[in-house]
FITOR-794538 format. One record per residue (C-alpha): x, y, z. Coordinates in steps of 0.05 Angstrom, whole numbers, plus 5000, padded with zeros to 4 digits. Layout:
XYZ
...
//
This chain:
638177772967
631477883001
630878622982
625378872935
627679132867
624079782852
624680272794
622280972810
620981412749
619482142739
612382302717
614682562650
617881902631
613281402597
614680692621
607880352615
610079942555
615679652597
611679482660
609678772644
616678612620
619878872684
614778522728
616777862697
623678022724
620678162794
622178902785
616779382808
615280052775
613280632818
612181352798
615981852840
610982172887
611682442957
607881842986
612181342949
618581692972
616681553045
618180813032
625180983009
626981223079
626780513107
632880333066
630579613059
629779592983
634279682923
632080292884
633580552813
631281252796
629581422724
629782182720
630882732668
633283452669
626383742681
624983302741
631983402768
631384162764
624684152801
626983702859
626384002928
631483912983
628083303014
627582942947
634783112932
637082822998
633282172984
634982092911
641382452895
645482332958
649881722945
647481102980
648980372975
641680212958
640180772906
642480862834
640581422784
639481302709
639081972673
634381942612
634382402551
640982672569
648382572564
654382812600
653883462562
646783582586
647383602661
642283852710
644084402758
642083942816
645983352788
652383622763
656983082792
658082482748
659282052810
651982142828
649381842762
650181112746
648181142672
645781632618
640381412568
637681782507
630781732478
628181362443
629480792491
629480092462
626479532504
632779132510
636779762524
632479962583
632179262611
639679202605
640779882639
636079702697
639279012706
646179332705
643779842757
641279292804
647678892794
651579512811
647479612874
648378882893
655878952884
656079582926
651979252982
656478642981
662579092985
659379453043
657778803077
664878533064
667879183089
663579153151
665378423162
672678583151
672179133203
668778663251
673878113241
679478623249
676578873314
675278163335
682477943321
685178573354
680878443415
682677703417
689977893409
689678373467
685977863509
690977323489
696777763509
693377933576
692177193589
699276993571
702177533616
698277313677
702576833718
697876753778
693476143767
687276403805
687877083773
688376753705
681876373715
678577023738
681277393677
678876853628
671776903654
671977653658
674377753586
669377243560
663777643593
666578303569
666678133495
659677823498
656878353546
654377813594
651577953663
654377313693
658576693681
661876083711
668175683696
669274933705
675674533696
676273793680
680573463734
682072773760
681072523831
686072083869
683171463835
684171753765
676671873755
674972493714
670573023746
668373733737
671274233785
667174873794
672475413800
668976093802
662876513787
662077243768
655577633769
654678383757
647678383787
649577973848
656278303860
657277973928
655677273904
660976763925
660576013914
665675533943
669775113896
666774423890
666673813845
660973473807
660672843765
661272893690
654372693665
649872923608
644673153657
648373793675
650074263618
657574303633
658073543636
654073493571
658973963536
664973563562
662072893540
659373103472
664173663454
658174073431
656274753455
649574933486
646075583464
639475733498
634976333488
631676173554
634675683604
627575573632
625175323564
629974773543
627874443477
624573763484
629073163473
635273483504
638873063556
641073633601
636974043650
637674733681
638474753757
635175373784
637375323857
641775953853
636176333818
631276153873
636176273930
638476953906
632177183869
635777193802
633177033732
637676643685
635276713613
639976673554
645776203563
651875973523
655875383549
662175243508
667974753513
675074993525
679774593479
687374603483
692174553425
691073793424
683473903417
682673613487
677073913528
680174173592
674474603617
667774933605
665675663599
658575823619
656076523599
649476773625
644677343604
647577713545
645378433553
643779013505
646779523552
653079393591
651579743657
644479493667
643279063729
638078523720
634378643785
627378453760
623777993711
621578603671
628778853663
631078153643
625678113589
627378803563
634978753565
637078023557
638377793485
640477123456
647476943436
648177003360
652876643314
658077193314
658277203390
658976453392
664876493343
668177023385
667376633450
669675993416
676076333393
677176623463
675675953496
680975633452
686076163469
684376113543
684775353542
691675363511
694275883560
690875523618
693674843599
700575153593
699775483661
697274823691
703174463660
707874993689
704474923757
705174173753
712474233736
713574743791
709774303840
713873703818
720274103828
717474343895
715873613915
722873413894
725673983936
721673753996
723973033985
731273263980
730573694042
727473124081
732872614063
738072614118
742272024094
747872324052
748671744004
741171663995
740672413982
745772383925
742071783896
735472153901
738272773867
740572373807
734271953804
729672553805
733872923754
733172333707
725872273723
723872983703
727972943639
726272213623
733672023616
736271323609
742571453649
746371963690
752372103734
753872563793
760472883811
762373283873
767773813879
772873643933
778274093961
784373753990
790774044020
795473543988
792373393920
788874053906
781774103878
778773493844
772273183823
769572573859
765472123813
760271943866
755071513830
752071283765
745171043745
743170693681
736370383663
739169983605
744869723648
741269633716
746569163745
752369623730
757469583786
760770233806
765970463855
767071213866
773771503847
777172173839
778972503773
783273113760
779673783751
781373973679
777574263620
778873643577
773173253610
766073513604
764873483679
771473843691
769874373639
763074513669
765874523740
771375013721
767475483675
760575443706
757675353635
753074783616
754474303559
748574073515
750273573460
745473253411
750572713398
756872643441
760272273383
760072943346
763273423395
764674113364
771874143339
773374783375
771074513443
776174433499
773073783521
772373103489
767972493499
771271853524
768171243490
771470733536
765070613576
760870523514
765770023484
766569633548
759069553562
756569593489
752570213505
751270803460
751471493492
748172003448
744672633476
747872923538
746673503585
752173683634
750274223684
753674543744
750674483814
751075163847
749275313919
745775943945
752376323942
753176123868
758975673886
759775043844
759574433890
758573903837
756473703767
750173343743
750972933678
744672683644
745072193587
740371973531
733772343539
728371863514
721571933482
718771343520
720371233594
720670473596
724770353533
731570023543
736970263494
739669583476
741569723404
743970283358
737270263321
733270363385
737970933406
736871283339
729271193344
728371373417
733771853440
732172593432
736073233448
735273643511
730974243495
730774923529
724874743574
728474113599
734674523612
730675013654
727774443696
734474113707
737874773722
732774923776
733274213803
740874253803
740674883845
735774553894
740373943896
746474363911
743074713968
740474043995
747473753992
750274364029
744674314080
745873574088
753273684100
751474234149
746573774183
751873224187
756673724218
751473954268
749773234284
757173064293
757773684337
751873454379
754572744382
761073044408
757273444459
753472814482
759972414488
763172984526
757173004573
757672254585
765072314597
763672864648
758972404685
763771814685
769672234708
765672424770
764371684783
769571264746
766570614773
760470724728
764670794665
760770554603
754170524641
750671054599
752870754533
750770054554
743970284579
742970654513
744870054471
740469564510
734470044510
735070144435
735669394425
729469264467
725769814428
727369454363
724868794392
718369144413
717669454343
718168764311
713368394357
706868184325
703167944386
702068104459
700668754494
705669154453
703968894383
701669584362
707669944391
712470174336
718270654334
720671084276
727971204261
727471874296
724271554357
729871044361
734871614358
730771954413
731371334457
738871294444
740072014466
735671934527
739671314546
746271664538
744172264579
739571954630
744572034687
747572704667
744173014728
749272664772
753873254758
749273644804
750073144862
755673244914
761472804893
762572504963
755272274962
755672034890
761771584902
760171404975
762770694984
761170585058
756070845107
761271295139
765271775098
772871615101
774172215146
768672005194
771771315202
778571635210
775772075267
772671465301
779271075297
782971675326
777871725380
778570995398
786071085400
784971655449
780171225490
785070655492
790771125515
786071425566
784470735591
791770555595
793071195634
787371015680
790370335696
797270635701
794571095755
792070475790
798970185791
801870835819
796570815873
798770105892
805970335897
803970905943
799870435987
804670246043
800369676065
801769286001
808168886000
807168465937
806468985881
807068485824
800968105843
796768745839
800268955775
798368295742
791168385761
791269105736
794468895670
789268355661
783668845671
786969335623
787668795570
780368625577
778469355568
782969435507
780168805475
773169055488
774969725454
777969355395
771668945388
767469575390
771669865334
771269215295
763669205301
763469935278
767669755217
763169165202
756969585209
760170085162
760069585104
754569685051
750869065073
744068955104
744469145178
741568585221
737868745287
743368445330
748768875298
744069485302
743269365377
750769295386
752069955351
746770295391
749970005455
756870245435
754070945422
751670975494
758770865522
762371485546
769471705557
772772335583
776172815535
782273245549
777773715588
775073155631
768373245598
764372615582
763472435510
759771855475
763771345436
759671535374
756672195356
749272235335
751772375264
755971745264
750571325296
745671565243
750171325186
751970665221
744570525232
743170525157
739569865147
741169765073
746370075027
750770655046
746171255043
741871575095
735171895078
738172575061
743572275017
738671824982
734472424965
740672764938
742272174894
735072134870
735372874853
739972694795
733672524755
730873224765
737673524749
737973104685
730973334665
732374064678
738874024639
735773654580
729674104578
734174704565
736874384502
733074634440
731273944414
728373874345
721173624340
723672924325
727572904391
723173314436
721372724481
728572604504
727672994570
721272624589
724071934573
730072064618
725672374671
721671744683
727071204681
726671104758
719171064761
715770414783
709270114759
706170144829
707770894837
713470784887
718871044840
721671744837
721372324826
714372364796
711471754831
707171604770
704070924756
702970434700
701070714633
702971424653
710171204649
712671254576
714270574545
721170834528
722470984602
719870294622
724869974574
730570414600
728770204672
730169474655
736669634620
738870104676
737569584731
740869024692
747269424680
747469684751
747268964776
752068634727
757169174714
763969144747
764469204822
762769864852
765270104919
758470024950
756669354918
759368744883
757368564811
752567974806
752467434753
747867504693
742966974717
742567284787
741267964756
735367684716
732667354779
733068014817
729368384761
724467804760
722867944833
721668674813
716768434760
713068004811
712768604857
709269004803
715169474797
717769304727
713769164663
713068404655
711968404579
717968844565
722368434612
720067794577
722268094510
728768334541
730367624564
727867234503
730767734454
737467734492
737768484491
742768434549
747868134501
748368804465
751669094527
756868554527
758168654452
758769404463
763569304521
//
């Protein structure tokens, strides 16, 4: 103890003989006087008062308050008295430590005084212990309340904010910061500055950022060494320390950082996961440190008690934070799994992914997946879809159906909706409905031990399948090749694992339902596409199979382009969705033909059948008219009385008639020849034009031309069967296709289908239709489709307006198109060398 030991005595009590003896014991004697009593008020010394009845009776109120009132640092020894002789002022035995009678022996006095001081020491220690107990109780209560608040907070950012806030509250700090130890993508540890709080700079905000873990910054020093940093003044760091104080914020915001406590946050494994930085501990809570003078007056250092309190809180915070981070990681992992399951469109791959991820999060050696199937004939049953086993990686499996009964674990779970969790499947509870079948274990020398069987419920809480997880392991890469390894490595499924699997099973069930729905929608769309193609082909049966063949060849060429490692298109690649996009564009590229008049669409000759029929009827009329004309001539001869030999004239008339009829037949024959879908030579064009100028008389004796302007226009078509107006109608099918396809709500993966189909008749030189775009403005998918479209149009079966050409001739024709800068040379080269055209033959 550092207190002075002082004996105050009443003036009537003679203690001079004892003075030297007491001084040897470091005990000071002082007579009770008003001036001496002033020192008692400080309460810093231990005092024993030697008084008697006379002195006690004469004490004034002030003396009485200083001497008689019970205090932890004062004790009264009453001399020349006993409990029967009590002063009026000191009538309570509790106020007197000891009674002594005169004469006082030396040893007796010394013993009494030493006992008095021991008594005072004991009382002070009790007071101190009581105070410490109160402090620790309040500390534990406060920490308990803070711990409960931290544990209750589920929001990660709010939790960080609460940790720093509570740390500042219990230390009465003006400001503080919080850092977390994290890893970058390369696994390198770094400090992540998370947040700052400052009561003086209430609007201060600093962006989250990272900094390297080095001993130069205080937070890094604390992480590396595990030691705390406690500074009375951050601007006066003791010499020899490796860290420095960075005062940029102080200078920028005119702030003064003084006392500072930087402390590590350790989790339950004693691992440092973060750093708490507390700044400017204050005397008064509500003071704002707006000047250097206020800082000097108000800011105090962090003492040992404060450090202990913050250290306890930091430990609590670290544990709660690490648990929250772990939960966040687990939730993120489940979320990532959910995203992966949602993204997988292949049904079998989805099931495989569900089981793989379920085993991954639980660290299971093996697992199985069953799906509920409803059948009309056989009723409900479970389909054993797949199995996975790390110890038996080459296990061959073929799915099969099993009856839906409570005797199997999967059946029991599917029927009841309850989960089954067994520490050892060889010890199934006797009262359980289900049993474990050991046939698999015996056949493959495997040992199944811990098992979790859980139902897969969709969003309507309907069970669609069962997930069976087998042998949860301590170590991921261990193979369970013996009974000894199984006993050492296999552990039961705990409640936390069950929660994870239950959540994943629900996600999986919804993903399966969505996948089935997606498959149904895709099948529905496929049906719609096929119906659309059928509608096209029924309008023009001669093009049957054209859309399918163009689609197949374009997809084949796209795959060749995707694989090429050289040339102009070495960097062109197509995803699975883009290949699907090309396929749909190929199937629907001609759908717009439903908007073209059918007689134009299937027009086989230059003249429509009814036009040719009218011409033939007209020529029959002309021939009859001619015959009538020559018959009239014969009648005229008969009526001519000068003519005696009628037969001679009749022969001449018949000869002329025959010549006229032959000429008319030749005209009709030339018209029919010109009507064919061949190239119209100049000579034939002139003949048709000449025929059109010929006239005849109709029933009304009005002159008419052998061919109407409408008929002459069609017969004058130089190439093919279509005039300009009809050609534009046919070409309009591309626009109709685009407008139709654009109205379909394509998914993002298929949104280019309309544009691919729109450009399949464009040419590199800009002479195509309908957009008349050139070169690189034409999508590569459309360029590929152009080649496939031309090839199939040339080689497919005969059409009314053209004959099919051999394969070699078709390639030659497209080759001419390439030389004419109409078709892409590189793509055509890959089409030929890769034999993409053979796909059309295979498809046919």
